[in-house]
C-alpha positions in Angstrom: 19.3 -17.2 -15.9 21.3 -13.6 -16.5 23.3 -13.6 -19.8 25.4 -10.2 -21.3 24.6 -8.3 -23.7 24.6 -5.3 -25.5 22.9 -2.5 -24.1 22.6 0.4 -26.2 20.4 3.3 -23.2 18.6 6.0 -24.8 17.8 8.6 -22.0 14.5 10.3 -22.1 13.2 13.1 -20.0 9.7 13.3 -19.0 7.6 15.2 -17.1 4.9 15.3 -14.8 5.2 11.8 -13.9 2.9 10.4 -11.1 4.7 8.8 -8.0 2.4 6.2 -6.9 4.3 4.6 -4.5 5.5 6.2 -0.8 9.2 5.3 0.1 8.6 5.8 4.1 8.3 2.7 7.0 5.2 1.8 7.8 5.4 -0.1 11.4 2.1 -2.0 10.3 4.8 -3.6 7.8 7.3 -3.7 9.7 5.7 -6.1 12.0 4.1 -8.7 8.9 8.3 -8.7 7.9 9.4 -9.3 11.6 7.3 -13.1 11.0 9.7 -14.0 7.9 11.3 -17.4 9.2 14.6 -18.1 8.4 14.0 -21.5 9.1 11.0 -22.1 6.7 13.2 -20.5 3.9 15.9 -23.5 4.9 13.7 -25.8 4.8 12.4 -24.9 1.4 15.5 -24.8 0.1 16.6 -28.1 1.4 13.3 -29.5 -0.2 13.8 -27.2 -3.9 17.4 -29.1 -3.9 16.2 -33.1 -3.6 14.1 -32.7 -5.7 17.2 -33.0 -8.6 17.9 -31.3 -11.9 14.6 -29.7 -13.3 15.0 -29.7 -17.0 11.6 -29.3 -19.2 10.1 -32.8 -19.9 11.8 -34.4 -16.6 9.9 -36.2 -13.9 11.9 -33.8 -11.2 10.6 -31.0 -12.5 7.0 -32.0 -12.7 7.8 -33.3 -9.2 8.5 -30.2 -7.8 5.4 -28.3 -9.4 3.3 -30.7 -7.6 5.0 -29.9 -4.4 4.7 -26.0 -4.7 1.2 -26.4 -6.0 0.8 -28.5 -2.8 3.1 -26.3 -0.7 0.1 -23.4 -2.0 -2.7 -25.3 -1.2 -1.4 -25.5 3.0 -1.3 -22.1 2.9 -4.9 -22.0 2.4 -4.8 -20.9 -1.4 -7.8 -22.2 -3.7 -7.4 -20.3 -6.9 -4.0 -21.9 -8.3 -4.0 -22.7 -12.0 -1.7 -25.1 -13.3 -1.1 -23.4 -17.4 0.3 -26.1 -20.0 2.1 -25.1 -23.0 4.4 -27.4 -25.0 8.0 -26.9 -26.0 10.0 -29.7 -28.1 7.9 -32.1 -27.8 7.4 -31.9 -23.8 4.7 -30.1 -21.6 5.2 -28.3 -18.5 3.1 -25.9 -16.1 3.2 -22.3 -15.0 2.0 -22.0 -11.9 -0.4 -19.7 -11.3 -1.7 -18.3 -7.4 -4.2 -15.4 -7.7 -4.8 -13.4 -4.4 -7.7 -11.6 -4.5 -7.7 -7.5 -3.9 -10.5 -6.1 -1.5 -10.3 -2.9 -3.4 -8.8 -3.6 -7.0 -9.8 -7.2 -7.6 -9.0 -7.1 -11.4 -6.0 -5.1 -11.4 -2.8 -7.1 -10.6 0.8 -7.4 -8.7 2.6 -10.5 -10.8 5.6 -11.8 -8.6 7.3 -14.0 -10.0 10.4 -16.6 -10.6 11.1 -19.4 -12.3 11.4 -22.7 -11.2 12.8 -24.7 -14.1 17.4 -25.6 -13.9 19.6 -26.7 -16.3 22.8 -29.0 -15.5 21.6 -29.0 -12.1 19.5 -28.6 -9.2 19.7 -24.8 -9.3 19.2 -24.2 -5.8 20.2 -20.5 -6.7 18.8 -20.4 -10.1 16.0 -19.9 -9.0 15.6 -22.2 -6.0 16.1 -18.5 -4.1 13.1 -17.2 -5.8 10.9 -19.7 -5.8 11.4 -20.4 -2.1 11.4 -16.4 -1.3 7.7 -16.7 -3.2 6.7 -19.5 -0.7 7.8 -17.1 2.2 5.6 -14.1 0.7 2.9 -15.9 -0.1 2.8 -17.8 3.2 2.6 -14.6 5.1 0.3 -12.6 2.5 -2.1 -15.7 2.7 -4.3 -13.4 5.8 -3.4 -10.3 5.0 -5.6 -7.7 3.2 -4.2 -6.0 0.4 -6.1 -3.3 -2.1 -4.8 -4.8 -5.1 -4.7 -8.4 -6.1 -1.2 -10.4 -6.5 -0.5 -13.4 -8.9 2.4 -15.2 -7.4 3.7 -16.9 -10.6 6.1 -19.9 -11.0 7.4 -19.9 -14.3 8.7 -22.7 -16.3 10.9 -22.8 -19.4 13.2 -19.3 -18.4 16.4 -21.0 -18.8 15.5 -22.3 -22.4 14.6 -18.9 -23.2 11.2 -16.8 -21.5 9.3 -20.1 -22.8 6.5 -20.2 -20.5 7.1 -16.4 -19.4 6.0 -15.6 -23.3 3.4 -17.9 -23.2 1.4 -16.4 -20.4 1.8 -12.8 -22.0 0.5 -14.0 -25.3 -1.9 -16.2 -23.6 -3.4 -14.7 -20.6 -2.1 -11.1 -20.1 -2.9 -10.0 -23.7 -6.5 -12.3 -24.5 -8.1 -11.5 -21.3 -6.6 -7.7 -21.5 -5.4 -8.2 -17.8 -4.6 -4.8 -15.7 -1.1 -4.9 -14.7 0.1 -2.9 -12.2 3.5 -3.7 -11.6 5.4 -6.8 -12.6 7.6 -7.7 -9.7 10.5 -10.9 -11.1 13.0 -12.7 -8.4 16.0 -14.1 -9.9 18.8 -15.4 -8.4 19.2 -13.8 -5.3 21.0 -16.4 -3.0 24.7 -15.1 -2.1 27.5 -16.9 -2.6 29.2 -18.6 0.8 32.2 -16.8 2.2 31.4 -13.7 0.2 30.5 -10.2 1.3 26.8 -10.2 0.6 25.6 -6.7 2.1 24.1 -5.9 -1.4 21.4 -6.4 -3.6 20.3 -4.9 -7.1 17.2 -3.6 -8.0 16.8 -3.8 -11.7 14.8 -0.7 -14.2 13.3 -1.1 -17.1 16.1 0.9 -19.7 15.0 -0.4 -22.9 13.6 1.3 -26.5 11.3 2.2 -26.9 11.1 3.8 -23.0 7.3 4.6 -23.0 7.6 2.8 -19.1 10.9 3.6 -17.8 10.3 6.4 -16.1 7.4 4.1 -14.1 9.4 1.5 -14.0 12.0 4.1 -12.3 9.5 4.9 -9.6 9.0 1.7 -8.6 12.3 0.7 -8.8 13.3 3.7 -6.6 10.3 2.7 -4.0 11.8 -1.1 -4.1 15.5 -0.4 -3.4 14.3 1.9 -0.7 12.2 -0.7 1.0 14.6 -3.5 1.0 16.7 -0.7 3.0 14.0 0.1 5.1 12.6 -3.8 5.5 16.3 -5.7 6.2 19.7 -4.6 6.5 20.9 -4.8 2.5 22.6 -1.8 0.8 21.2 -1.6 -2.9 22.5 -1.0 -6.2 20.3 0.0 -9.1 20.7 -1.8 -12.1 19.2 -2.8 -16.1 16.8 -5.4 -16.5 17.6 -8.3 -18.7 17.3 -11.9 -19.3 14.9 -13.3 -16.8 11.1 -13.3 -16.9 10.1 -10.0 -16.6 11.0 -9.3 -20.1 8.1 -10.9 -21.9 5.5 -8.1 -20.0 8.6 -5.4 -20.8 8.5 -6.2 -24.5 4.5 -5.9 -23.7 4.5 -2.2 -22.5 4.0 -3.5 -19.0 6.0 -1.8 -15.4 8.6 -3.8 -14.0 11.3 -3.8 -11.2 13.3 -7.0 -10.2 16.1 -8.6 -7.6 19.5 -10.2 -8.3 21.9 -10.9 -6.1 25.0 -8.3 -6.3 27.7 -10.8 -5.8 27.0 -13.2 -8.9 27.5 -17.0 -8.6 30.0 -18.5 -10.6 28.0 -22.0 -10.5 25.1 -21.1 -12.3 23.5 -23.8 -14.8 26.1 -26.4 -13.1 26.4 -29.1 -10.7 27.6 -27.4 -8.0 24.8 -24.6 -7.7 24.0 -25.7 -4.4 22.4 -24.7 -0.7 26.0 -25.3 0.2 27.6 -22.7 -2.2 25.3 -20.0 -1.2 24.9 -17.4 1.4 21.2 -18.4 3.4 21.3 -15.3 6.0 21.5 -13.1 2.7 18.1 -14.8 1.1 16.9 -14.2 4.3 17.4 -10.4 4.3 16.3 -10.4 0.7 13.2 -11.7 1.2 12.3 -9.6 4.2 12.9 -6.4 2.4 11.0 -8.1 -1.0 8.0 -8.7 1.5 8.3 -5.3 2.7 8.0 -4.0 -0.7 5.2 -6.2 -1.4 3.0 -4.8 0.8 3.7 -1.7 -0.7 3.1 -2.4 -4.1 -0.3 -4.2 -3.1 -1.6 -1.2 -0.6 -2.0 -3.4 2.5 -3.9 -1.4 5.1 -3.6 -1.8 8.9 -6.8 -3.2 10.2 -5.8 -1.2 13.1 -5.6 1.5 11.9 -9.3 1.7 10.1 -11.5 4.8 11.0 -14.7 4.7 11.3 -17.2 5.6 8.8 -21.2 6.7 9.8 -21.6 2.8 11.7 -20.1 3.3 14.7 -22.9 4.1 17.3 -24.6 1.2 15.3 -22.8 -1.6 16.0 -23.0 -3.2 19.6 -21.4 -6.7 20.5 -22.4 -8.1 23.6 -20.8 -10.2 25.9 -17.6 -8.4 25.7 -15.8 -10.2 27.2 -16.8 -13.3 25.5 -15.9 -16.8 26.2 -16.4 -17.1 22.2 -20.1 -16.8 22.1 -21.4 -13.4 20.6 -24.4 -11.8 19.4 -23.9 -8.5 17.1 -27.0 -6.3 16.7 -26.3 -3.8 13.5 -28.9 -0.9 14.0 -30.5 0.3 10.9 -29.5 -3.0 8.7 -28.7 -2.1 4.9 -29.6 -4.3 2.1 -28.7 -8.1 2.5 -25.5 -8.4 4.5 -22.8 -6.8 6.2 -19.5 -8.1 6.6 -17.3 -8.9 9.7 -13.8 -9.3 8.9 -12.1 -10.2 12.4 -7.7 -9.2 12.6 -5.4 -10.2 15.9 -3.2 -7.7 17.0 -0.6 -8.2 14.3 -3.3 -7.6 11.7 -3.3 -11.3 10.7 -7.0 -12.1 9.2 -8.5 -14.7 11.6 -11.6 -15.0 10.8 -14.7 -13.8 8.3 -18.3 -14.0 7.7 -21.4 -12.3 6.6 -24.2 -11.2 8.8 -27.6 -11.5 6.9 -29.5 -9.5 9.8 -29.3 -7.0 12.2 -29.7 -9.2 14.9 -27.1 -12.5 14.4 -24.4 -14.5 16.4 -20.8 -15.6 15.5 -19.4 -18.3 17.6 -15.0 -17.6 17.8 -14.6 -20.2 20.6 -11.6 -21.2 17.8 -9.6 -18.7 18.0 -7.0 -18.2 21.4 -8.0 -16.1 24.7 -6.8 -12.2 23.5 -7.6 -9.1 22.1 -8.9 -8.9 18.7 -10.1 -5.9 16.3 -13.8 -6.7 14.7 -14.0 -4.8 11.6 -17.4 -4.6 10.5 -19.0 -2.9 6.9 -22.2 -2.4 5.8 -23.1 -0.5 3.1 -20.5 1.5 2.7 -20.0 2.5 6.0 -17.6 1.1 8.5 -16.3 0.6 12.4 -13.9 -1.2 14.1 -15.0 -3.3 17.6 -12.7 -4.4 19.9 -13.3 -7.8 21.3 -12.0 -10.1 24.0 -11.5 -13.5 24.4 -11.2 -14.9 27.6 
């Protein structure tokens, strides 16, 4: 949802601003982005549209909530919270799905979109953002990230950011949640028949301006990632009237995406898939996924350096039919971790090794070449495994 406001902008020059995001093409990120599925996006958009008008207090909104929860469960996510809140005598739910980071598990990237609608099915506003989150979550499910990610589907946005305000007041502040960035997705489906070649990247230009510089840095990085990982051009504008505003007002660093050609059908019965540009949403999803990988910092497991453990790990037989014996000399503490990745960097197996000599069974994996990362007492190494 967007509304027009009178914006008074105060420019503040800030020195010694630390840039925390890089802006160069990452071939590993590119390999993940290449797996974005246009057919998945179309299928989810069609399902979203078929659930009908999703206003607070309706069975249509409740059914959409249940579908989203089920979709995340099917992707393997288990940390799924349905946060209830009341408004005008009706109960609705924010859906919060948490993916835990390996290095900074208690610091979060929030990627959000609202799933409620008014006056129509809202296939663009905001089915487009809803299914974009689903596709990103699908592809990040088995990708390690340094920072934790919360995928949040807010309700009550169309009635005045009710769900996101509730989340900030009842989760962010009471838990003193450490938020690295809020990345908001709202209405990114494009207009059928229009020349949809540009995506708008939104930054904080509000008062007080304490976080404006940090938001600008994040938004510049977002714009760079959109151009690196999609075929879209970018334009930078200001953030307004969507679910990042309660976070902005709370002093968090925000950024967001919004379509350049704004649909004339928002909040009407004609906000339908037939009036959208799915190819545009496909490109937006690719760029947004590249940005999510950049913001959460995913380490390419194929390039992990050895650290004093290389000569201490022995695998046999290798090549193997699936049953492996692992020997770790100078075994430290009570366990070691073993994570197996395919050649695209997807985590396909993970276990704890509790003794110097252990056995694992990888028979469920397809024949091919894999990388096994071993960690024991802050020491790491990567070993190639060949399954036949």
